[in-house]
N, C-alpha and C positions, 0 to 999 in steps of 0.2 A: 509478566510481559505486558506492555502497554498497548491498548488498542488506539488506533488512529484513523482518521478519515482523510483520504488523499483526494483532493479535487481533481476531477477529470477535465482536461481542457476541452473547450467547445468543439475543436476540430476532431477530436477523438471520440465523440459521442454523437448519437442520433437523437431524434426528438424524444423518444421514449426511454432513453438510457438514463442511468443514475447520474446525479451531479457529483457524487463522492463515492469512492471505493473504500471499503473497510479493510484494514490490514493490521498487522502486529509488528512492532519493532523487534527485530531479531538480533540486531547488532548495532552498536554505536561506537563511533570514534570521537572521544572527548577532545582530543587534541585538534581535530579538524572541524569539529561540530557537525559531523555527518552521520546519518542514520540509514540502516538497511531495513527495508520494510517487505514483509511477505504477505501476499494476499492468497486467496483460495487457489488461484491458477498458478502460483509460483512466487519466487523471489523477484521483486521488481528490479530491472536493470538500473545500474547507477546508484548513487547515494543521494539522500534528500537532506537539506538543511531544515532546521526547525521551523522556518517561516513557510515551508511548502506543505505542511500538513497540520491538522488540528487534532488534539488529544481528545479521546472519548472518555467520559467519566465512568461509563459502564463497561464491563468486560463482555463484549458481544461475540468475540471470536476467542477461541483457545488455540494454543500451539498446535494441537493435532488437527485442527480445522484447515490449516493452511499447508500447502505443498512447499517443502523446503528443498526439493530436488531439482526443480526446473528454474531456469532464469527466464523471465518473460518481460516484454515491454508493457508499459501502461496501456497502450492501445489494444494489444493482444489480450491482456487481462480483461479489459472491458468486453471484448468480443466473446471471451470464454464464459461470461456470466449467463 
């Protein structure tokens, strides 16, 4: 599984919040070029194209570190940290 950094939009974070959220690609649709990303709080709603996240060269998260049961918005995932 590939680790990624998903940028958090300015409107979804406070002064002390992180600029990026770490996640793992759990599914990809090669026909559409869309990826499903899971973070510690759950699977992010919607699909992300490749230009919306950055690949991390290190494996900082493992598959058992993320919650694959819940669907969560990026805003709620930032709040859950």
